[in-house]
ZAMARGU-4260 file (C-alpha; in steps of 0.2 Angstrom, whole numbers, plus 5000, padded with zeros to 4 digits):
<rodrens>
0) 4976/4891/4884 | 4964/4904/4890 | 4954/4914/4878 | 4963/4928/4869 | 4956/4946/4871
5) 4946/4948/4855 | 4945/4967/4853 | 4961/4976/4848 | 4967/4988/4862 | 4965/5003/4852
10) 4947/5000/4849 | 4939/4997/4867 | 4925/5008/4874 | 4936/5017/4885 | 4930/5009/4901
15) 4944/4998/4905 | 4954/5006/4919 | 4971/5002/4912 | 4971/5004/4893 | 4988/4999/4889
20) 4988/4982/4898 | 4972/4975/4894 | 4965/4957/4899 | 4948/4949/4894 | 4944/4944/4912
25) 4940/4958/4924 | 4926/4964/4934 | 4923/4982/4940 | 4918/4983/4958 | 4913/5002/4959
30) 4896/5007/4966 | 4888/5006/4983 | 4902/5002/4996 | 4899/5004/5015 | 4908/5020/5022
35) 4911/5029/5038 | 4922/5045/5044 | 4933/5041/5058 | 4937/5059/5064 | 4943/5052/5081
40) 4954/5039/5073 | 4948/5025/5083 | 4943/5012/5069 | 4959/5002/5071 | 4957/5000/5090
45) 4939/4996/5087 | 4943/4982/5075 | 4935/4990/5060 | 4947/4981/5049 | 4941/4964/5054
50) 4924/4967/5061 | 4908/4961/5051 | 4898/4975/5059 | 4892/4987/5045 | 4899/5004/5043
55) 4886/5018/5045 | 4884/5025/5028 | 4885/5021/5010 | 4896/5029/4997 | 4896/5027/4978
60) 4913/5023/4973 | 4924/5030/4965 | 4917/5047/4970 | 4926/5056/4984 | 4915/5059/4999
65) 4917/5077/4997 | 4908/5077/4980 | 4889/5076/4977 | 4890/5061/4966 | 4897/5051/4981
70) 4881/5052/4991 | 4890/5060/5005 | 4894/5078/4999 | 4903/5083/5015 | 4917/5095/5012
75) 4923/5097/5030 | 4939/5091/5038 | 4939/5072/5039 | 4957/5064/5040 | 4952/5046/5041
80) 4940/5036/5030 | 4934/5019/5030 | 4927/5008/5017 | 4920/4990/5016 | 4913/4979/5002
85) 4909/4961/5000 | 4914/4953/4984 | 4903/4938/4979 | 4909/4921/4973 | 4899/4925/4956
90) 4910/4941/4955 | 4926/4932/4957 | 4920/4919/4944 | 4915/4932/4932 | 4935/4936/4930
95) 4938/4918/4924 | 4947/4914/4941 | 4951/4896/4944 | 4962/4886/4956 | 4981/4889/4953
100) 4978/4907/4947 | 4980/4923/4956 | 4966/4936/4959 | 4972/4954/4959 | 4963/4969/4967
105) 4967/4985/4958 | 4965/5003/4964 | 4967/5017/4951 | 4970/5030/4966 | 4967/5033/4984
110) 4971/5049/4990 | 4982/5049/5001 | 4987/5035/5011 | 4978/5017/5010 | 4978/5002/5021
115) 4968/4987/5013 | 4962/4971/5021 | 4954/4955/5013 | 4945/4944/5025 | 4954/4953/5040
120) 4972/4951/5032 | 4982/4966/5028 | 4985/4964/5009 | 4991/4981/5003 | 4998/4997/5010
125) 5001/5013/4998 | 5006/5030/4999 | 5003/5043/4985 | 4986/5050/4981 | 4987/5050/4962
130) 4995/5033/4957 | 4989/5015/4956 | 4992/5000/4967 | 4988/4982/4967 | 4984/4968/4981
135) 4984/4950/4978 | 4969/4941/4987 | 4972/4924/4994 | 4958/4910/4995 | 4946/4921/4985
140) 4934/4909/4976 | 4921/4909/4989 | 4921/4928/4990 | 4929/4940/5002 | 4927/4957/5011
145) 4938/4972/5007 | 4941/4985/5020 | 4950/5001/5016 | 4956/5014/5028 | 4961/5029/5019
150) 4971/5044/5027 | 4971/5061/5019 | 4976/5075/5031 | 4969/5091/5024 | 4982/5102/5033
155) 4997/5091/5029 | 5007/5103/5018 | 5020/5091/5014 | 5007/5080/5006 | 5006/5082/4986
160) 4989/5090/4985 | 4988/5100/4969 | 4973/5113/4969 | 4965/5104/4984 | 4962/5117/4997
165) 4971/5116/5014 | 4958/5128/5022 | 4941/5121/5026 | 4933/5133/5015 | 4939/5134/4997
170) 4946/5151/4992 | 4954/5160/4977 | 4961/5146/4965 | 4960/5131/4977 | 4945/5119/4977
175) 4936/5107/4988 | 4946/5091/4991 | 4946/5074/4984 | 4949/5061/4998 | 4949/5042/4997
180) 4944/5031/4983 | 4943/5042/4967 | 4947/5031/4953 | 4941/5014/4948 | 4943/4998/4958
185) 4943/4982/4949 | 4946/4963/4950 | 4957/4953/4937 | 4962/4935/4937 | 4979/4930/4931
190) 4991/4916/4930 | 5005/4914/4943 | 5017/4920/4931 | 5010/4935/4922 | 5015/4952/4915
195) 5016/4965/4928 | 5020/4980/4917 | 5023/4984/4899 | 5031/4999/4893 | 5035/5006/4875
200) 5047/5017/4867 | 5051/5019/4848 | 5065/5025/4837 | 5059/5031/4820 | 5076/5033/4814
205) 5081/5015/4819 | 5064/5008/4813 | 5061/4999/4830 | 5049/4998/4844 | 5056/4993/4861
210) 5046/4984/4874 | 5051/4983/4893 | 5041/4969/4900 | 5041/4966/4919 | 5035/4949/4926
215) 5027/4945/4943 | 5042/4934/4947 | 5059/4927/4941 | 5055/4916/4925 | 5058/4898/4926
220) 5068/4889/4912 | 5057/4888/4896 | 5048/4905/4899 | 5045/4914/4883 | 5036/4929/4877
225) 5029/4932/4859 | 5025/4951/4854 | 5014/4955/4838 | 5012/4972/4831 | 4998/4977/4820
230) 4992/4992/4810 | 4975/4985/4806 | 4977/4970/4797 | 4995/4973/4793 | 5008/4963/4804
235) 5022/4975/4807 | 5033/4963/4818 | 5031/4946/4826 | 5045/4941/4838 | 5047/4927/4851
240) 5061/4927/4864 | 5066/4917/4879 | 5065/4927/4896 | 5078/4924/4908 | 5076/4939/4920
245) 5060/4947/4927 | 5064/4963/4919 | 5067/4961/4900 | 5070/4973/4886 | 5064/4967/4868
250) 5069/4977/4853 | 5057/4974/4838 | 5062/4978/4820 | 5048/4987/4811 | 5053/4986/4792
255) 5038/4997/4787 | 5046/5012/4795 | 5061/5011/4783 | 5051/5017/4768 | 5053/5036/4770
260) 5040/5040/4757 | 5027/5030/4766 | 5033/5035/4783 | 5018/5047/4787 | 5005/5032/4786
265) 5013/5025/4802 | 5017/5041/4812 | 5006/5047/4826 | 5001/5066/4827 | 4986/5075/4832
270) 4980/5076/4814 | 4983/5058/4811 | 4983/5048/4828 | 4989/5032/4821 | 4990/5019/4835
275) 4998/5002/4833 | 4990/4986/4841 | 5001/4976/4851 | 4998/4958/4858 | 5009/4951/4871
280) 5008/4933/4876 | 5018/4926/4890 | 5021/4907/4891 | 5027/4898/4906 | 5028/4880/4906
285) 5013/4871/4916 | 5003/4887/4917 | 4990/4896/4907 | 4997/4909/4895 | 4995/4927/4900
290) 4989/4937/4885 | 4987/4955/4886 | 4983/4968/4873 | 4993/4985/4872 | 4997/4998/4860
295) 5009/5011/4855 | 5012/5026/4843 | 5027/5030/4833 | 5031/5048/4836 | 5046/5059/4842
300) 5046/5074/4852 | 5060/5087/4852 | 5065/5106/4850 | 5075/5115/4839 | 5077/5132/4830
305) 5066/5141/4843 | 5052/5129/4840 | 5043/5114/4848 | 5046/5099/4836 | 5034/5084/4832
310) 5041/5070/4822 | 5056/5082/4817 | 5044/5096/4811 | 5040/5112/4819 | 5023/5111/4827
315) 5013/5125/4835 | 5008/5123/4853 | 4990/5129/4854 | 4986/5125/4872 | 4973/5125/4885
320) 4975/5123/4904 | 4963/5109/4912 | 4960/5107/4930 | 4951/5090/4927 | 4938/5094/4939
325) 4919/5092/4939 | 4907/5100/4951 | 4898/5084/4954 | 4913/5073/4956 | 4928/5084/4959
330) 4944/5076/4952 | 4936/5060/4949 | 4928/5058/4931 | 4909/5058/4932 | 4910/5042/4920
335) 4921/5034/4908 | 4912/5043/4894 | 4915/5060/4902 | 4934/5058/4899 | 4931/5055/4880
340) 4920/5070/4879 | 4932/5080/4888 | 4946/5077/4874 | 4933/5080/4860 | 4928/5096/4869
345) 4947/5102/4869 | 4949/5097/4850 | 4932/5105/4845 | 4938/5122/4852 | 4954/5122/4841
350) 4967/5117/4853 | 4981/5105/4849 | 4987/5103/4867 | 4980/5102/4885 | 4991/5106/4900
355) 4983/5095/4914 | 4986/5107/4929 | 4991/5100/4946 | 4983/5083/4943 | 4990/5066/4937
360) 4976/5062/4925 | 4965/5046/4924 | 4974/5034/4911 | 4957/5033/4902 | 4958/5051/4898
365) 4976/5048/4891 | 4969/5034/4881 | 4957/5046/4872 | 4971/5059/4869 | 4981/5045/4861
370) 4966/5038/4850 | 4958/5055/4846 | 4975/5065/4844 | 4978/5078/4858 | 4995/5083/4865
375) 4997/5082/4884 | 5008/5090/4897 | 5009/5080/4913 | 5011/5090/4929 | 5015/5083/4947
380) 5002/5090/4960 | 5012/5101/4972 | 5016/5101/4990 | 5015/5118/5000 | 5030/5117/5011
385) 5048/5112/5008 | 5055/5099/5019 | 5064/5082/5018 | 5047/5073/5020 | 5039/5083/5006
390) 5054/5080/4995 | 5054/5061/4997 | 5035/5061/4994 | 5037/5070/4978 | 5051/5060/4972
395) 5042/5043/4975 | 5025/5048/4968 | 5032/5057/4953 | 5042/5041/4949 | 5026/5030/4949
400) 5017/5043/4938 | 5031/5043/4925 | 5033/5024/4925 | 5014/5022/4924 | 5011/5034/4909
405) 5028/5034/4899 | 5020/5024/4885 | 5006/5036/4880 | 5011/5044/4862 | 5000/5059/4867
410) 5011/5065/4882 | 5025/5076/4875 | 5031/5085/4891 | 5034/5082/4910 | 5032/5096/4923
415) 5038/5091/4940 | 5035/5108/4948 | 5024/5123/4944 | 5027/5142/4949 | 5039/5136/4963
420) 5025/5129/4974 | 5032/5119/4987 | 5049/5127/4983 | 5045/5145/4987 | 5062/5151/4991
425) 5069/5143/4975 | 5079/5158/4970 | 5088/5160/4986 | 5090/5142/4994 | 5102/5131/4986
430) 5093/5115/4993 | 5077/5119/4984 | 5086/5122/4968 | 5094/5105/4971 | 5077/5097/4973
435) 5070/5105/4957 | 5086/5100/4947 | 5086/5082/4954 | 5068/5080/4948 | 5073/5086/4931
440) 5087/5073/4929 | 5077/5060/4938 | 5063/5062/4925 | 5076/5062/4911 | 5083/5045/4918
445) 5065/5038/4918 | 5061/5044/4901 | 5072/5053/4889 | 5060/5053/4875 | 5051/5068/4880
450) 5054/5087/4886 | 5055/5091/4904 | 5051/5109/4911 | 5059/5111/4928 | 5047/5123/4935
455) 5033/5129/4924 | 5031/5148/4924 | 5047/5155/4930 | 5063/5152/4941 | 5069/5139/4929
460) 5084/5129/4933 | 5088/5117/4918 | 5073/5115/4906 | 5070/5109/4889 | 5057/5123/4886
465) 5057/5141/4893 | 5039/5143/4900 | 5031/5160/4905 | 5015/5163/4915 | 5009/5181/4911
470) 4991/5187/4914 | 4993/5204/4906 | 4977/5206/4898 | 4982/5221/4886 | 4985/5213/4869
475) 4996/5228/4864 | 5008/5224/4880 | 5008/5206/4876 | 5015/5211/4858 | 5027/5222/4866
480) 5034/5208/4877 | 5034/5193/4865 | 5031/5200/4848 | 5049/5199/4841 | 5064/5188/4846
485) 5073/5203/4852 | 5058/5209/4863 | 5057/5191/4870 | 5076/5191/4875 | 5073/5208/4884
490) 5058/5200/4894 | 5068/5185/4898 | 5083/5195/4905 | 5071/5204/4917 | 5059/5199/4930
495) 5044/5188/4926 | 5028/5196/4927 | 5026/5189/4944 | 5041/5199/4950 | 5052/5183/4951
500) 5067/5179/4941 | 5065/5169/4925 | 5082/5159/4927 | 5089/5153/4944 | 5101/5140/4939
505) 5119/5139/4937 | 5126/5150/4922 | 5127/5134/4911 | 5109/5129/4916 | 5103/5147/4913
510) 5112/5148/4896 | 5104/5131/4891 | 5086/5136/4896 | 5087/5153/4889 | 5091/5145/4872
515) 5076/5135/4872 | 5059/5138/4863 | 5048/5149/4873 | 5029/5145/4877 | 5018/5157/4886
520) 5011/5143/4896 | 4997/5152/4905 | 4989/5168/4899 | 4971/5175/4899 | 4961/5169/4914
525) 4947/5180/4908 | 4930/5179/4917 | 4913/5187/4914 | 4907/5197/4929 | 4888/5201/4928
530) 4882/5213/4941 | 4880/5206/4958 | 4892/5190/4954 | 4906/5183/4964 | 4916/5178/4949
535) 4934/5176/4950 | 4947/5178/4936 | 4963/5188/4931 | 4953/5199/4921 | 4934/5203/4923
540) 4923/5208/4908 | 4905/5213/4909 | 4896/5202/4897 | 4897/5188/4884 | 4899/5200/4870
545) 4914/5208/4879 | 4921/5192/4883 | 4922/5187/4865 | 4929/5204/4860 | 4942/5203/4873
550) 4947/5185/4868 | 4949/5189/4850 | 4961/5203/4854 | 4971/5192/4866 | 4973/5177/4854
555) 4976/5188/4839 | 4990/5195/4850 | 4999/5179/4855 | 4997/5172/4837 | 5007/5187/4831
560) 5021/5185/4844 | 5036/5179/4833 | 5046/5175/4848 | 5034/5162/4855 | 5034/5144/4850
565) 5016/5142/4857 | 5005/5146/4871 | 4992/5140/4883 | 4976/5148/4888 | 4968/5148/4906
570) 4957/5139/4906 | 4946/5126/4898 | 4931/5126/4911 | 4925/5136/4926 | 4930/5127/4941
575) 4922/5131/4957 | 4924/5150/4961 | 4937/5151/4948 | 4925/5156/4934 | 4938/5160/4919
580) 4934/5146/4909 | 4930/5145/4890 | 4915/5134/4895 | 4905/5134/4912 | 4906/5121/4924
585) 4896/5109/4914 | 4906/5111/4900 | 4895/5122/4890 | 4904/5135/4879 | 4901/5153/4884
590) 4898/5157/4866 | 4897/5145/4851 | 4911/5133/4850 | 4914/5136/4832 | 4918/5155/4835
595) 4930/5150/4849 | 4938/5138/4837 | 4940/5152/4824 | 4947/5163/4838 | 4960/5150/4844
600) 4965/5145/4826 | 4965/5162/4819 | 4953/5156/4805 | 4939/5166/4798 | 4922/5162/4806
605) 4910/5156/4793 | 4892/5154/4800 | 4883/5138/4795 | 4870/5141/4782 | 4852/5142/4789
610) 4841/5126/4787 | 4829/5128/4773 | 4811/5130/4778 | 4799/5121/4768 | 4780/5124/4765
615) 4781/5142/4766 | 4774/5153/4753
</rodrens>
């Protein structure tokens, strides 16, 4: 039997790239890799996949070559990228790898298409720029050479790209691209039979936790799995079952959830982000046990009475839109620690919710949202054309994203489309409505425990929340549009502020969506425009003082809107030329964080007492 991971999965340092399926033996192989652009696309013909000749440059993985942090910093059009790295025998040994085991090479994300060779043999091929994939490395004990060919066509509008610009120079609200490897790469040694995926869902009413466990191969007779759930030292469940198929569902009874008077001690919420540690031990005859650590949270999401519900109680959505973009590293986080700091920043400014915009976020960010208590809306990066190819890509990558992240208690909403991007004729083209409708129902089939928003902002088919984007920056007009339920109904019956319809589904879908809670899911977008600047925002103000005064009025207005179940301010940080953040691009608040928090929460601002000065007469 191999060593069991010693640290509960809810208490790591946040560096492990896959926080809900943790093993003790792993080695990160980020850092310096050989690199080269292949603008003529001749690398395959020249044998770069098998050649030992070094590539011409060095890049720091996992930062994209467009970013300064990569050491390349070239934002031009480069469709094909090549990477090479030699993994040493010592690095393989550090994973605990031994004969009879499998060595896995994991990629967190490679944008957009990747081919991977190990010692000249093709071991993986993956399409989808925001989701992970894995290769098995044969004959690895003596070390091996990895070669990656990444293809990311800047002008392929059928490719899910989110806010990455299709033009060579960034403009308006689109940013420099993130190509190639942009999330961690790591090695892991596992038994021949091992856990490939573990997914959780819970039922508070039934006092159960359900584990779906997927194995690497069909189980042989005698294969068993033991699952133990703990809250600190308290054992909540301990169950062992025989497995007869590679994809099994195990329902665990959790008696502690039956005590209604003590139930709050076990539930997850932003105010009390209680996580339950899980240990999964897979035993296959004649092999090492595969021991993995995971976690889950007991919480339920819903809607009713015109309100968003968390654990069956109305919960105010105080949201902020985040691009998840850094000036030095683009969509890649500058470090594992930066992801924790981002969650802490959002909470420190008084927000309960983050809407991650046009990005499938790093799982380590979701871990910190789980652990520290932050609600998350997950949104699919858009394509910019409607076609059969674009539709197929969206369906495939969105399915991977939902499957990857469906166990995070922090996630409360799935958003397949935003503002009709990629489905620009949604109101008039039945095929485009069919795609949006299909993604709504596909998402429900993958995960029926969360809310799904068909097309955030306007032109909804069927949605579990009715979301509106409105950059009206006059507080009185916002109140006139959303201040009362009656005013809100009039606004919904008219065109959206963009000039588009709010509801475009069948009569049944429109009636369904119109009855749902209303979230103002984008508003604000205020930017400071000092003289001579090139600031961009939906509203420009002259100074930091004007900025604070204007935000005070806007937030007071949306808090007074009885027709709204919540709102989401645009945006958290300045991002490239889009300077409408509450903080600058380096995450420094534009006025003191405690004053921003008071404005967001609607609480009085009480300055901290001055420090006493000693030794003065």
